[in-house]
ChimeraX commands (.cxc) that place a marker at each C-alpha (Angstrom):
marker #1 position -8.07,12.43,-3.44 radius 0.5
marker #1 position -6.86,8.88,-2.91 radius 0.5
marker #1 position -6.68,7.00,0.38 radius 0.5
marker #1 position -3.70,4.79,1.17 radius 0.5
marker #1 position -3.96,2.07,3.81 radius 0.5
marker #1 position -0.56,1.01,5.17 radius 0.5
marker #1 position 1.02,-0.92,8.04 radius 0.5
marker #1 position 2.18,1.77,10.45 radius 0.5
marker #1 position 3.84,-0.75,12.78 radius 0.5
marker #1 position 6.21,-1.96,10.07 radius 0.5
marker #1 position 9.41,0.09,10.13 radius 0.5
marker #1 position 10.10,-0.32,6.42 radius 0.5
marker #1 position 6.51,0.51,5.48 radius 0.5
marker #1 position 6.42,3.56,7.75 radius 0.5
marker #1 position 9.67,4.96,6.36 radius 0.5
marker #1 position 8.47,4.57,2.79 radius 0.5
marker #1 position 5.08,6.13,3.52 radius 0.5
marker #1 position 6.77,9.02,5.35 radius 0.5
marker #1 position 8.91,9.63,2.25 radius 0.5
marker #1 position 5.78,9.76,0.06 radius 0.5
marker #1 position 3.97,11.90,2.62 radius 0.5
marker #1 position 6.71,14.55,2.44 radius 0.5
marker #1 position 6.48,14.64,-1.35 radius 0.5
marker #1 position 2.69,14.68,-1.68 radius 0.5
marker #1 position 0.87,17.92,-2.31 radius 0.5
marker #1 position -1.71,18.87,0.33 radius 0.5
marker #1 position -5.09,17.15,0.03 radius 0.5
marker #1 position -4.04,14.67,-2.65 radius 0.5
marker #1 position -3.50,11.59,-0.46 radius 0.5
marker #1 position -5.12,10.57,2.79 radius 0.5
marker #1 position -2.92,8.20,4.81 radius 0.5
marker #1 position -4.51,5.57,7.06 radius 0.5
marker #1 position -2.58,3.27,9.39 radius 0.5
marker #1 position -4.44,-0.07,9.42 radius 0.5
marker #1 position -2.22,-1.49,12.16 radius 0.5
marker #1 position -3.49,1.13,14.62 radius 0.5
marker #1 position -6.97,1.77,13.16 radius 0.5
marker #1 position -8.29,-1.45,11.55 radius 0.5
marker #1 position -11.92,-0.35,11.58 radius 0.5
marker #1 position -11.25,2.25,8.88 radius 0.5
marker #1 position -10.56,-0.37,6.22 radius 0.5
marker #1 position -12.81,-3.05,7.69 radius 0.5
marker #1 position -15.80,-0.73,7.14 radius 0.5
marker #1 position -14.85,-0.82,3.45 radius 0.5
marker #1 position -14.96,-4.63,3.38 radius 0.5
marker #1 position -11.24,-5.43,3.73 radius 0.5
marker #1 position -9.97,-7.37,6.75 radius 0.5
marker #1 position -7.12,-5.96,8.80 radius 0.5
marker #1 position -5.18,-9.16,8.16 radius 0.5
marker #1 position -5.34,-8.72,4.36 radius 0.5
marker #1 position -4.65,-4.98,4.66 radius 0.5
marker #1 position -1.50,-5.66,6.69 radius 0.5
marker #1 position -0.36,-8.24,4.15 radius 0.5
marker #1 position -0.60,-5.92,1.10 radius 0.5
marker #1 position -0.56,-2.18,0.54 radius 0.5
marker #1 position -4.06,-0.97,-0.36 radius 0.5
marker #1 position -5.19,2.27,-1.96 radius 0.5
marker #1 position -8.63,3.52,-2.86 radius 0.5
marker #1 position -8.77,5.93,-5.80 radius 0.5
marker #1 position -11.12,8.89,-6.22 radius 0.5
marker #1 position -13.61,6.67,-8.10 radius 0.5
marker #1 position -13.79,4.11,-5.29 radius 0.5
marker #1 position -11.65,1.56,-7.14 radius 0.5
marker #1 position -9.23,-0.59,-5.09 radius 0.5
marker #1 position -5.54,-0.84,-6.01 radius 0.5
marker #1 position -3.57,-3.54,-4.18 radius 0.5
marker #1 position 0.15,-4.27,-4.04 radius 0.5
marker #1 position 2.11,-2.93,-7.00 radius 0.5
marker #1 position -1.03,-1.26,-8.36 radius 0.5
marker #1 position -1.27,0.74,-5.11 radius 0.5
marker #1 position 2.32,1.90,-5.46 radius 0.5
marker #1 position 1.69,2.98,-9.04 radius 0.5
marker #1 position -1.37,4.94,-7.93 radius 0.5
marker #1 position 0.69,6.69,-5.23 radius 0.5
marker #1 position 3.52,7.48,-7.65 radius 0.5
marker #1 position 1.06,8.98,-10.12 radius 0.5
marker #1 position 0.01,11.49,-7.44 radius 0.5
marker #1 position 3.56,12.62,-6.69 radius 0.5
marker #1 position 4.98,15.26,-9.04 radius 0.5
marker #1 position 8.50,13.95,-8.42 radius 0.5
marker #1 position 7.49,10.41,-9.41 radius 0.5
marker #1 position 4.81,10.98,-12.03 radius 0.5
marker #1 position 7.25,10.86,-14.94 radius 0.5
marker #1 position 9.59,8.46,-13.21 radius 0.5
marker #1 position 10.72,5.73,-15.61 radius 0.5
marker #1 position 9.52,3.03,-13.22 radius 0.5
marker #1 position 5.91,4.20,-13.53 radius 0.5
marker #1 position 6.15,3.93,-17.33 radius 0.5
marker #1 position 7.99,0.62,-17.09 radius 0.5
marker #1 position 5.24,-0.83,-14.89 radius 0.5
marker #1 position 2.75,-0.22,-17.70 radius 0.5
marker #1 position 4.40,-3.05,-19.59 radius 0.5
marker #1 position 2.39,-6.24,-18.90 radius 0.5
marker #1 position 5.38,-8.51,-18.29 radius 0.5
marker #1 position 7.11,-5.98,-16.03 radius 0.5
marker #1 position 3.93,-5.54,-14.04 radius 0.5
marker #1 position 3.41,-9.30,-13.61 radius 0.5
marker #1 position 7.00,-9.89,-12.53 radius 0.5
marker #1 position 6.89,-6.93,-10.11 radius 0.5
marker #1 position 3.58,-8.13,-8.64 radius 0.5
marker #1 position 4.98,-11.65,-8.20 radius 0.5
marker #1 position 8.11,-10.36,-6.44 radius 0.5
marker #1 position 6.13,-7.89,-4.32 radius 0.5
marker #1 position 3.73,-10.65,-3.21 radius 0.5
marker #1 position 6.63,-12.93,-2.21 radius 0.5
marker #1 position 8.26,-10.12,-0.22 radius 0.5
marker #1 position 4.96,-9.02,1.35 radius 0.5
marker #1 position 4.14,-12.57,2.47 radius 0.5
marker #1 position 7.62,-12.98,3.94 radius 0.5
marker #1 position 7.39,-9.63,5.77 radius 0.5
marker #1 position 3.92,-10.50,7.06 radius 0.5
marker #1 position 5.14,-13.87,8.41 radius 0.5
marker #1 position 7.96,-12.21,10.37 radius 0.5
marker #1 position 6.15,-9.32,12.08 radius 0.5
marker #1 position 4.59,-10.15,15.43 radius 0.5
marker #1 position 1.73,-7.64,15.12 radius 0.5
marker #1 position 0.69,-9.32,11.86 radius 0.5
marker #1 position 0.65,-12.73,13.53 radius 0.5
marker #1 position -1.72,-11.42,16.19 radius 0.5
marker #1 position -4.29,-10.71,13.45 radius 0.5
marker #1 position -4.09,-14.35,12.36 radius 0.5
marker #1 position -4.64,-15.59,15.92 radius 0.5
marker #1 position -7.61,-13.22,16.36 radius 0.5
marker #1 position -9.42,-14.70,13.34 radius 0.5
marker link #1:1,2 radius 0.2
marker link #1:2,3 radius 0.2
marker link #1:3,4 radius 0.2
marker link #1:4,5 radius 0.2
marker link #1:5,6 radius 0.2
marker link #1:6,7 radius 0.2
marker link #1:7,8 radius 0.2
marker link #1:8,9 radius 0.2
marker link #1:9,10 radius 0.2
marker link #1:10,11 radius 0.2
marker link #1:11,12 radius 0.2
marker link #1:12,13 radius 0.2
marker link #1:13,14 radius 0.2
marker link #1:14,15 radius 0.2
marker link #1:15,16 radius 0.2
marker link #1:16,17 radius 0.2
marker link #1:17,18 radius 0.2
marker link #1:18,19 radius 0.2
marker link #1:19,20 radius 0.2
marker link #1:20,21 radius 0.2
marker link #1:21,22 radius 0.2
marker link #1:22,23 radius 0.2
marker link #1:23,24 radius 0.2
marker link #1:24,25 radius 0.2
marker link #1:25,26 radius 0.2
marker link #1:26,27 radius 0.2
marker link #1:27,28 radius 0.2
marker link #1:28,29 radius 0.2
marker link #1:29,30 radius 0.2
marker link #1:30,31 radius 0.2
marker link #1:31,32 radius 0.2
marker link #1:32,33 radius 0.2
marker link #1:33,34 radius 0.2
marker link #1:34,35 radius 0.2
marker link #1:35,36 radius 0.2
marker link #1:36,37 radius 0.2
marker link #1:37,38 radius 0.2
marker link #1:38,39 radius 0.2
marker link #1:39,40 radius 0.2
marker link #1:40,41 radius 0.2
marker link #1:41,42 radius 0.2
marker link #1:42,43 radius 0.2
marker link #1:43,44 radius 0.2
marker link #1:44,45 radius 0.2
marker link #1:45,46 radius 0.2
marker link #1:46,47 radius 0.2
marker link #1:47,48 radius 0.2
marker link #1:48,49 radius 0.2
marker link #1:49,50 radius 0.2
marker link #1:50,51 radius 0.2
marker link #1:51,52 radius 0.2
marker link #1:52,53 radius 0.2
marker link #1:53,54 radius 0.2
marker link #1:54,55 radius 0.2
marker link #1:55,56 radius 0.2
marker link #1:56,57 radius 0.2
marker link #1:57,58 radius 0.2
marker link #1:58,59 radius 0.2
marker link #1:59,60 radius 0.2
marker link #1:60,61 radius 0.2
marker link #1:61,62 radius 0.2
marker link #1:62,63 radius 0.2
marker link #1:63,64 radius 0.2
marker link #1:64,65 radius 0.2
marker link #1:65,66 radius 0.2
marker link #1:66,67 radius 0.2
marker link #1:67,68 radius 0.2
marker link #1:68,69 radius 0.2
marker link #1:69,70 radius 0.2
marker link #1:70,71 radius 0.2
marker link #1:71,72 radius 0.2
marker link #1:72,73 radius 0.2
marker link #1:73,74 radius 0.2
marker link #1:74,75 radius 0.2
marker link #1:75,76 radius 0.2
marker link #1:76,77 radius 0.2
marker link #1:77,78 radius 0.2
marker link #1:78,79 radius 0.2
marker link #1:79,80 radius 0.2
marker link #1:80,81 radius 0.2
marker link #1:81,82 radius 0.2
marker link #1:82,83 radius 0.2
marker link #1:83,84 radius 0.2
marker link #1:84,85 radius 0.2
marker link #1:85,86 radius 0.2
marker link #1:86,87 radius 0.2
marker link #1:87,88 radius 0.2
marker link #1:88,89 radius 0.2
marker link #1:89,90 radius 0.2
marker link #1:90,91 radius 0.2
marker link #1:91,92 radius 0.2
marker link #1:92,93 radius 0.2
marker link #1:93,94 radius 0.2
marker link #1:94,95 radius 0.2
marker link #1:95,96 radius 0.2
marker link #1:96,97 radius 0.2
marker link #1:97,98 radius 0.2
marker link #1:98,99 radius 0.2
marker link #1:99,100 radius 0.2
marker link #1:100,101 radius 0.2
marker link #1:101,102 radius 0.2
marker link #1:102,103 radius 0.2
marker link #1:103,104 radius 0.2
marker link #1:104,105 radius 0.2
marker link #1:105,106 radius 0.2
marker link #1:106,107 radius 0.2
marker link #1:107,108 radius 0.2
marker link #1:108,109 radius 0.2
marker link #1:109,110 radius 0.2
marker link #1:110,111 radius 0.2
marker link #1:111,112 radius 0.2
marker link #1:112,113 radius 0.2
marker link #1:113,114 radius 0.2
marker link #1:114,115 radius 0.2
marker link #1:115,116 radius 0.2
marker link #1:116,117 radius 0.2
marker link #1:117,118 radius 0.2
marker link #1:118,119 radius 0.2
marker link #1:119,120 radius 0.2
marker link #1:120,121 radius 0.2
marker link #1:121,122 radius 0.2
marker link #1:122,123 radius 0.2
marker link #1:123,124 radius 0.2
view
């Protein structure tokens, strides 16, 4: 089983996670909302602020996957996505680097615009 840590107060994030949740087989993915329950990820050594900034997933071996790598890990668990061309495409080094760059830019922009994310900055 993998554990996915997401921003449950972000409308876009919540809609995407809900889509994945409907597709996931039972007991394959545990979903944790770090906006509402920061202590869950903080106990694992990741600050709420960083967890809100990037999607995080912990695989069955205890390995962290952040950003695009977390999405790939989720997609690999979903039968409908497992053979999806995008998953294969992301295995290409250049495609992965470009996707990670674009994801990071978008994630930073999203983080800067959401008031609940700014509260985490003020608290630190």
